[in-house]
C-alpha positions as CSV (number, residue, x, y, z in Angstrom):
1,M,-54.2,-17.2,-7.9
2,K,-53.2,-18.0,-4.4
3,I,-54.5,-17.5,-0.8
4,L,-52.3,-14.9,1.0
5,K,-52.0,-16.9,4.2
6,D,-50.6,-19.9,2.2
7,I,-47.8,-17.9,0.7
8,L,-46.9,-16.4,4.0
9,Y,-45.7,-19.8,5.4
10,K,-42.3,-19.4,7.2
11,V,-42.3,-15.6,6.8
12,H,-41.3,-13.8,10.1
13,I,-44.4,-11.7,10.6
14,E,-44.4,-8.9,13.2
15,A,-47.9,-7.5,12.8
16,V,-50.9,-7.7,10.4
17,K,-53.5,-5.0,9.5
18,G,-56.4,-6.6,7.6
19,V,-57.1,-10.2,6.7
20,T,-54.8,-12.9,5.3
21,D,-57.5,-15.3,3.8
22,V,-57.7,-13.2,0.6
23,V,-57.0,-14.4,-2.9
24,V,-54.0,-12.7,-4.6
25,N,-52.9,-12.5,-8.2
26,K,-49.1,-12.5,-8.0
27,I,-46.1,-11.1,-6.1
28,E,-44.1,-8.0,-7.2
29,F,-41.3,-5.9,-5.6
30,D,-41.3,-3.4,-8.5
31,S,-44.3,-1.1,-8.1
32,R,-44.3,-0.5,-11.9
33,K,-45.4,-4.1,-12.5
34,I,-48.3,-4.1,-10.1
35,E,-51.7,-5.2,-11.4
36,L,-55.1,-5.7,-9.7
37,N,-55.0,-7.8,-6.5
38,D,-51.2,-8.2,-6.6
39,V,-48.9,-8.4,-3.5
40,F,-46.4,-5.5,-3.3
41,V,-43.2,-6.3,-1.3
42,A,-41.5,-3.0,-0.2
43,I,-37.8,-3.7,-0.2
44,R,-35.0,-1.3,1.0
45,G,-32.5,-1.4,-1.8
46,V,-29.0,0.1,-2.2
47,V,-30.4,2.8,-4.6
48,S,-34.1,3.2,-3.5
49,D,-36.5,2.2,-0.8
50,G,-39.6,0.3,-1.9
51,H,-41.6,1.8,1.0
52,E,-41.6,5.1,-0.9
53,F,-43.6,3.4,-3.7
54,I,-46.4,1.9,-1.6
55,G,-48.7,4.6,-2.7
56,K,-48.0,3.9,-6.4
57,A,-48.5,0.2,-5.9
58,L,-51.9,0.8,-4.3
59,S,-52.9,3.2,-7.1
60,L,-52.2,0.3,-9.6
61,G,-54.4,-2.1,-7.7
62,A,-52.2,-3.8,-5.1
63,S,-54.4,-5.5,-2.4
64,V,-51.6,-6.6,-0.1
65,I,-48.5,-4.7,1.1
66,I,-45.5,-6.5,2.7
67,C,-43.3,-3.9,4.5
68,E,-40.8,-3.4,7.3
69,E,-42.8,-0.5,8.7
70,F,-46.4,0.4,8.2
71,P,-47.1,3.5,6.1
72,Q,-48.7,6.5,7.9
73,V,-51.9,6.2,5.8
74,I,-53.7,2.8,6.1
75,V,-56.2,2.2,3.3
76,N,-59.4,0.2,4.1
77,G,-59.7,-3.1,2.3
78,V,-55.9,-3.5,1.9
79,T,-54.0,-6.0,4.0
80,Y,-50.7,-4.8,5.4
81,V,-48.2,-7.3,6.7
82,K,-45.2,-6.0,8.7
83,V,-42.1,-8.3,8.5
84,S,-38.6,-8.2,10.1
85,N,-36.9,-8.4,6.7
86,S,-38.6,-7.8,3.3
87,N,-35.9,-9.6,1.3
88,E,-36.3,-12.7,3.4
89,A,-40.1,-12.5,3.2
90,L,-40.0,-12.2,-0.6
91,A,-37.8,-15.3,-0.8
92,Y,-40.1,-17.4,1.3
93,M,-43.2,-16.1,-0.4
94,A,-41.8,-16.7,-3.9
95,S,-40.9,-20.3,-2.9
96,N,-44.4,-20.8,-1.5
97,F,-46.1,-19.1,-4.5
98,F,-44.5,-21.5,-6.9
99,E,-45.1,-24.5,-4.6
100,N,-41.5,-24.9,-3.5
101,P,-39.9,-25.9,-6.8
102,S,-36.4,-26.2,-5.4
103,A,-37.5,-29.3,-3.5
104,K,-38.6,-31.0,-6.8
105,V,-35.1,-30.8,-8.5
106,R,-31.7,-31.6,-7.1
107,L,-30.4,-28.1,-6.6
108,V,-26.7,-27.5,-6.2
109,G,-25.2,-24.1,-5.4
110,V,-21.7,-22.9,-6.2
111,T,-20.1,-20.1,-4.2
112,G,-16.6,-18.6,-3.9
113,T,-14.7,-15.7,-5.5
114,N,-13.6,-17.4,-8.7
115,G,-14.8,-20.4,-10.6
116,K,-18.6,-20.2,-10.0
117,T,-19.6,-19.8,-13.6
118,T,-17.2,-22.4,-14.9
119,I,-18.3,-25.0,-12.4
120,A,-22.0,-24.4,-12.6
121,S,-21.9,-24.2,-16.4
122,L,-19.7,-27.3,-16.9
123,L,-21.9,-29.3,-14.4
124,Y,-24.9,-28.4,-16.6
125,Q,-22.9,-29.5,-19.6
126,L,-21.7,-32.8,-18.0
127,F,-25.2,-33.8,-16.8
128,K,-26.7,-33.0,-20.2
129,K,-24.1,-35.2,-21.8
130,A,-25.0,-37.9,-19.3
131,G,-28.5,-37.8,-20.7
132,Y,-30.4,-35.8,-18.0
133,K,-32.7,-32.9,-18.3
134,V,-30.9,-30.1,-16.5
135,G,-31.3,-26.4,-15.4
136,L,-28.7,-23.7,-15.0
137,L,-28.8,-20.3,-13.2
138,S,-25.5,-18.5,-14.0
139,T,-23.9,-15.1,-14.7
140,V,-23.7,-16.0,-18.4
141,K,-27.2,-17.4,-19.0
142,I,-30.2,-19.2,-17.6
143,M,-31.0,-22.6,-19.1
144,V,-34.2,-24.6,-18.7
145,D,-33.0,-27.8,-20.2
146,N,-32.4,-26.7,-23.9
147,V,-34.2,-23.3,-23.6
148,E,-31.9,-20.3,-23.0
149,Y,-32.8,-17.1,-21.2
150,K,-30.7,-14.0,-20.7
151,A,-29.1,-13.6,-17.2
152,T,-28.9,-10.1,-15.6
153,H,-27.3,-11.0,-12.2
154,T,-25.0,-13.7,-10.9
155,T,-27.8,-14.7,-8.5
156,P,-31.2,-13.4,-9.7
157,D,-33.9,-12.1,-7.3
158,S,-36.0,-14.6,-5.4
159,L,-39.0,-14.3,-7.8
160,T,-36.9,-14.9,-10.8
161,I,-35.1,-17.9,-9.2
162,N,-38.3,-19.6,-8.2
163,H,-40.0,-18.8,-11.6
164,Y,-37.2,-20.5,-13.5
165,L,-37.0,-23.4,-11.0
166,N,-40.7,-23.9,-11.5
167,E,-40.2,-24.0,-15.3
168,M,-37.5,-26.6,-14.8
169,V,-39.8,-28.7,-12.7
170,E,-42.5,-28.4,-15.5
171,M,-39.9,-29.4,-18.1
172,G,-38.9,-32.5,-16.1
173,C,-35.4,-31.3,-15.1
174,E,-33.8,-33.5,-12.5
175,F,-30.9,-31.2,-11.6
176,C,-30.2,-27.5,-11.4
177,F,-26.8,-25.9,-10.9
178,M,-26.8,-22.4,-9.6
179,E,-24.2,-19.7,-9.0
180,V,-24.6,-18.3,-5.5
181,S,-23.0,-14.8,-5.1
182,S,-22.2,-13.1,-1.8
183,H,-24.7,-10.3,-2.7
184,G,-27.4,-13.0,-3.3
185,I,-26.7,-14.6,0.1
186,H,-26.5,-11.3,2.0
187,Q,-29.7,-10.0,0.4
188,K,-31.5,-13.3,1.3
189,R,-32.3,-14.2,-2.3
190,T,-31.5,-17.8,-1.7
191,E,-33.6,-18.1,1.5
192,G,-36.2,-20.8,1.4
193,L,-34.4,-22.8,-1.3
194,D,-33.9,-26.5,-0.7
195,F,-30.2,-27.1,-1.7
196,Q,-29.1,-30.7,-2.2
197,G,-25.5,-29.6,-2.2
198,G,-23.1,-26.7,-2.0
199,I,-19.6,-26.2,-3.5
200,F,-17.0,-23.8,-2.2
201,T,-14.3,-22.8,-4.8
202,N,-12.0,-20.2,-3.1
203,L,-11.9,-16.8,-1.5
204,S,-9.9,-13.8,-2.5
205,H,-10.1,-10.0,-2.7
206,D,-13.5,-9.0,-4.2
207,H,-16.7,-7.0,-3.5
208,L,-15.2,-5.1,-0.6
209,D,-17.1,-2.0,-1.9
210,Y,-20.2,-3.9,-0.7
211,H,-19.1,-6.1,2.3
212,K,-16.5,-3.6,3.7
213,T,-14.3,-6.2,5.3
214,F,-12.8,-9.5,4.1
215,A,-14.2,-11.2,7.3
216,E,-17.7,-10.1,6.5
217,Y,-17.3,-11.3,2.9
218,R,-16.1,-14.7,4.1
219,D,-18.8,-15.0,6.7
220,V,-21.5,-14.3,4.2
221,K,-20.2,-17.2,2.0
222,K,-20.1,-19.4,5.1
223,A,-23.7,-18.5,5.9
224,F,-24.7,-20.5,2.7
225,F,-23.1,-23.6,4.1
226,D,-24.5,-23.0,7.6
227,G,-28.0,-23.2,6.0
228,L,-27.5,-26.6,4.3
229,T,-29.4,-29.5,5.9
230,K,-28.1,-32.8,7.1
231,T,-29.4,-34.5,3.9
232,A,-27.3,-32.2,1.7
233,F,-23.5,-32.3,0.9
234,A,-20.9,-29.6,1.2
235,I,-17.9,-29.8,-1.1
236,S,-15.0,-27.5,-0.2
237,N,-11.5,-26.7,-1.6
238,V,-9.2,-27.3,1.4
239,D,-6.2,-25.9,-0.4
240,D,-7.8,-22.5,0.3
241,K,-7.3,-21.5,3.9
242,N,-11.0,-20.6,4.1
243,G,-12.1,-24.0,2.9
244,A,-12.3,-25.5,6.4
245,I,-14.1,-22.5,7.8
246,M,-17.1,-23.2,5.4
247,F,-17.5,-26.5,7.2
248,Q,-17.6,-25.1,10.8
249,N,-21.4,-25.0,11.4
250,T,-22.8,-27.0,8.5
251,K,-25.0,-30.0,9.1
252,A,-24.3,-31.3,5.6
253,K,-22.1,-34.2,4.7
254,K,-18.5,-32.7,4.5
255,I,-16.5,-33.6,1.3
256,T,-13.1,-32.1,0.5
257,Y,-11.1,-31.6,-2.7
258,A,-7.5,-30.4,-3.2
259,L,-4.4,-30.5,-5.4
260,K,-1.9,-29.9,-2.6
261,S,-3.6,-31.2,0.6
262,Y,-5.0,-34.5,1.8
263,A,-8.6,-34.7,0.5
264,D,-11.5,-37.0,-0.4
265,Y,-11.0,-36.0,-4.1
266,K,-7.4,-35.4,-5.0
267,A,-5.8,-34.3,-8.3
268,Q,-2.4,-33.8,-9.8
269,I,-1.5,-31.8,-13.0
270,L,0.7,-34.0,-15.3
271,E,0.7,-31.7,-18.3
272,N,-0.5,-28.1,-18.8
273,Q,-0.6,-26.9,-22.5
274,F,-2.7,-24.5,-24.6
275,T,-4.4,-27.6,-26.0
276,G,-5.5,-28.8,-22.5
277,L,-4.7,-30.4,-19.2
278,L,-3.5,-33.9,-18.5
279,M,-4.6,-34.7,-14.9
280,K,-4.5,-37.6,-12.5
281,I,-7.8,-37.6,-10.5
282,N,-8.1,-40.1,-7.7
283,N,-5.3,-42.2,-9.5
284,N,-7.0,-42.1,-12.9
285,E,-5.5,-40.1,-15.8
286,V,-7.8,-37.9,-17.7
287,W,-7.2,-35.4,-20.6
288,T,-9.4,-32.3,-20.6
289,K,-9.8,-29.4,-23.0
290,L,-9.6,-26.8,-20.2
291,I,-6.3,-25.1,-19.3
292,G,-4.5,-24.0,-16.2
293,S,-4.2,-24.9,-12.5
294,F,-7.3,-22.9,-11.6
295,N,-9.3,-25.1,-14.0
296,A,-7.8,-28.2,-12.5
297,Y,-9.5,-27.1,-9.2
298,N,-12.8,-26.4,-11.1
299,L,-12.6,-29.8,-12.9
300,L,-12.0,-31.6,-9.6
301,A,-15.0,-29.9,-7.9
302,I,-17.1,-30.9,-10.9
303,F,-15.9,-34.5,-10.7
304,A,-16.6,-34.7,-7.0
305,T,-20.1,-33.2,-7.4
306,A,-20.9,-35.6,-10.3
307,V,-19.9,-38.6,-8.2
308,E,-21.7,-37.4,-5.1
309,L,-24.8,-37.0,-7.3
310,G,-24.6,-40.6,-8.4
311,I,-22.5,-40.7,-11.6
312,E,-20.1,-43.6,-11.6
313,E,-16.4,-42.5,-11.3
314,Q,-15.2,-43.8,-14.7
315,E,-18.2,-42.4,-16.5
316,A,-17.6,-39.0,-14.7
317,L,-14.0,-39.0,-16.0
318,R,-15.2,-39.8,-19.5
319,L,-17.7,-37.0,-19.4
320,L,-15.1,-34.6,-17.9
321,S,-12.7,-35.2,-20.9
322,D,-15.5,-34.1,-23.2
323,L,-16.3,-30.7,-21.6
324,E,-15.9,-27.5,-23.6
325,S,-14.6,-24.2,-22.2
326,V,-17.2,-21.7,-20.9
327,S,-17.7,-18.4,-22.9
328,G,-15.2,-15.8,-21.8
329,R,-13.2,-18.1,-19.6
330,F,-9.7,-18.5,-21.1
331,Q,-11.2,-18.4,-24.6
332,Y,-8.4,-18.1,-27.2
333,I,-7.8,-17.8,-30.9
334,I,-4.6,-18.2,-32.8
335,S,-4.1,-15.8,-35.7
336,E,-2.5,-16.4,-39.1
337,A,0.7,-14.9,-37.8
338,K,0.6,-17.4,-34.9
339,I,-0.4,-14.7,-32.3
340,T,-2.4,-16.2,-29.5
341,A,-5.2,-13.9,-28.2
342,I,-6.8,-14.9,-24.9
343,V,-10.0,-13.4,-23.5
344,D,-10.8,-14.1,-19.8
345,Y,-13.3,-12.8,-17.3
346,A,-10.5,-12.3,-14.7
347,H,-11.6,-9.2,-12.8
348,T,-10.1,-9.9,-9.3
349,P,-6.4,-9.9,-8.3
350,D,-6.5,-13.6,-7.6
351,A,-8.2,-14.5,-11.0
352,L,-5.8,-12.3,-12.9
353,E,-2.8,-13.8,-11.2
354,N,-4.1,-17.3,-11.9
355,V,-4.5,-16.6,-15.6
356,L,-1.1,-14.9,-16.0
357,K,0.6,-17.7,-14.1
358,T,-1.1,-20.3,-16.2
359,I,0.2,-18.5,-19.4
360,E,3.6,-18.3,-17.8
361,D,3.7,-22.0,-17.1
362,I,2.8,-22.8,-20.8
363,R,4.8,-20.2,-22.7
364,T,8.4,-20.7,-23.8
365,K,9.6,-17.3,-22.5
366,N,10.9,-16.4,-26.1
367,E,7.7,-14.5,-26.8
368,Q,6.0,-11.4,-25.4
369,L,3.0,-11.6,-23.1
370,I,1.0,-8.4,-23.6
371,T,-1.9,-7.9,-21.1
372,V,-4.8,-5.5,-21.6
373,V,-6.7,-4.9,-18.3
374,G,-9.0,-2.4,-16.6
375,C,-11.1,-2.2,-13.5
376,G,-14.9,-1.7,-13.2
377,G,-16.3,1.6,-12.1
378,D,-18.6,1.9,-9.0
379,R,-17.0,-1.2,-7.5
380,D,-14.2,-2.1,-5.0
381,K,-11.5,0.5,-5.5
382,T,-8.9,-1.2,-3.3
383,K,-8.2,-4.0,-5.8
384,R,-7.3,-1.5,-8.6
385,P,-3.6,-0.9,-7.7
386,I,-3.2,-4.6,-6.8
387,M,-4.4,-5.7,-10.2
388,A,-2.1,-3.2,-12.0
389,Q,0.8,-4.5,-9.9
390,I,0.1,-8.1,-10.9
391,A,-0.4,-7.3,-14.6
392,S,2.8,-5.2,-14.8
393,E,4.9,-7.7,-12.8
394,L,3.8,-10.8,-14.8
395,S,3.6,-9.4,-18.3
396,T,6.1,-8.2,-20.8
397,K,3.8,-5.2,-21.4
398,A,0.7,-4.2,-19.5
399,I,-1.8,-1.8,-21.1
400,F,-4.3,-0.2,-18.6
401,T,-7.6,0.7,-20.1
402,S,-11.4,1.1,-19.4
403,D,-13.4,-1.9,-18.3
404,N,-17.0,-1.0,-17.5
405,P,-16.5,2.5,-16.1
406,R,-20.2,2.9,-15.3
407,T,-20.7,6.3,-13.6
408,E,-17.0,6.8,-12.7
409,N,-14.4,8.8,-14.7
410,P,-12.3,6.1,-16.4
411,E,-9.2,8.4,-16.1
412,T,-9.6,8.3,-12.3
413,I,-9.9,4.5,-12.4
414,I,-6.7,4.1,-14.5
415,G,-5.0,6.6,-12.2
416,E,-5.8,4.5,-9.2
417,M,-4.5,1.4,-11.0
418,E,-1.2,3.1,-11.9
419,K,-0.4,3.7,-8.2
420,G,0.1,0.0,-7.8
421,V,2.9,-0.2,-10.4
422,E,6.4,-0.7,-8.8
423,P,9.2,1.6,-10.2
424,Q,11.0,-1.2,-12.0
425,N,7.9,-1.9,-14.0
426,F,7.0,1.6,-15.1
427,K,8.6,1.2,-18.5
428,K,6.5,-2.0,-19.1
429,T,3.1,-0.1,-18.8
430,L,0.9,2.0,-21.1
431,S,-2.4,3.7,-20.3
432,I,-4.9,4.0,-23.1
433,L,-8.4,5.2,-22.1
434,D,-10.3,3.7,-25.1
435,R,-10.6,0.0,-24.8
436,K,-10.7,-0.7,-28.5
437,Q,-7.6,1.4,-29.0
438,A,-5.9,-0.5,-26.2
439,I,-6.6,-3.8,-27.8
440,K,-5.5,-2.4,-31.2
441,T,-2.2,-1.3,-29.6
442,A,-1.7,-4.7,-28.2
443,C,-2.2,-6.2,-31.6
444,Q,0.2,-3.7,-33.2
445,L,2.9,-4.6,-30.6
446,A,2.4,-8.3,-31.0
447,E,4.7,-10.3,-33.3
448,T,4.7,-14.0,-34.4
449,N,4.2,-16.4,-31.4
450,D,3.4,-13.6,-29.0
451,I,0.5,-13.8,-26.5
452,I,-2.2,-11.2,-25.9
453,L,-4.4,-11.5,-22.8
454,I,-7.5,-9.3,-22.7
455,A,-8.8,-9.5,-19.1
456,G,-11.8,-8.4,-17.1
457,K,-14.9,-8.6,-19.3
458,G,-14.8,-12.2,-20.7
459,H,-18.3,-13.2,-21.9
460,E,-19.7,-9.7,-21.7
461,T,-20.7,-8.3,-25.1
462,Y,-21.1,-4.7,-23.9
463,Q,-19.3,-1.8,-22.2
464,E,-21.3,0.1,-19.6
465,I,-20.7,3.9,-19.6
466,N,-22.9,6.2,-17.6
467,G,-25.9,3.8,-17.5
468,V,-25.7,3.0,-21.3
469,R,-24.6,-0.5,-22.5
470,N,-22.7,-0.1,-25.7
471,D,-21.9,-3.2,-27.9
472,F,-18.4,-4.4,-27.1
473,D,-17.1,-7.9,-27.5
474,D,-13.4,-8.4,-26.6
475,L,-13.1,-11.7,-28.6
476,K,-14.8,-10.3,-31.7
477,I,-12.8,-7.1,-31.6
478,V,-9.4,-8.8,-31.2
479,K,-10.2,-11.2,-34.1
480,E,-11.1,-8.3,-36.4
481,L,-8.1,-6.2,-35.5
482,L,-5.6,-9.0,-36.0
483,K,-7.2,-9.7,-39.4
484,Q,-7.1,-6.0,-40.3
485,L,-3.5,-5.7,-39.4
486,G,-2.6,-8.8,-41.5
487,K,-1.6,-10.7,-38.4
């Protein structure tokens, strides 16, 4: 139970009808979850408008309505609070309701197109190995020290974030590492959170179905760093041309990392093999179990963050060498016939190119590289031909298939991919609608020492078709198929 006026602290209020010194039960933005004396926050979503469900919330016992416009019918005894932005109001109210838990842990946000999950998850892993109680908010899962919860979004809604941050505080967690998506920033889900630090990974083609232009996508990421305080730190990859832009208006301490440019934290790849990476970080050699130049950047960002959070450099390097790969990120198996099958979440042109170039750097060129790739439905269509072009250019054979078609026709998606294939690469491509059959075909084509890359879904254990999530695990399926085929 809380007093309404206390949880309205920092909310931009335009008008109030009723009283604010009332006791409320909890906050909800889903009218179906409303109980007696709850606060209902009416949010304008992409699919529906919460203002249409004010009546339902009241019928279930809501005593307070937070809205961007007052309803035509005002009910006596109910408090109505008009705000400029309901998403922002929800974020501040959630933080106030749980008594600002983000200020009681050292919260670090990771943003960028690629690498968010790897960096946040491996920072969680590193600090656990260092003996701390730690929290994680990621695409793959939510961790409250050793307790795991299922994740549904890259950046959860404000209520969920503050609920789990509060649990972390109650469990005695000292740190929390959190993926911060562009959707989450734009929809104000991270407003009111007290970040101790922010990490920028890179910026490439993604989410243009939502943000419309690359400049808007970039500026949304930048807004996260603009909001950091002078007591926080901002760590940015300055090999990416957008790295310096993230620093432009931030009050935070500016820290740079790079493989190619002058930076505070510098690394060099000495060896790159399927067994791992040998790197030189700030003139110290370290062997890690992760693979590829993209992971060299991730590891450098992790090292920089660990040091900035107080772990001694040599200890940070020791912990770095002990880190295990994140689920669905360059996970690989080697079959009895010495066929290497790699599963990776690469679902953007940049990520796919990074993975394929990493494999290209490691392979002997005497073997085939067979890539199975699709593109998600109801998402950015402009990247489809680009991803197909990359896959067909950098593979011996590229098989285009379904990813998560969602409500789109998978044939249409694959057709849009095929438009990106250059004439000289036509003979290197196949299109197979059924994802399992596409993986099976790759296994049938593969011979001893060949490499199969299955890209796009990574850690996901489902395939979403017309609103239904069907069981589908790329790694499990490729293992079974290679075994069935005696390979």
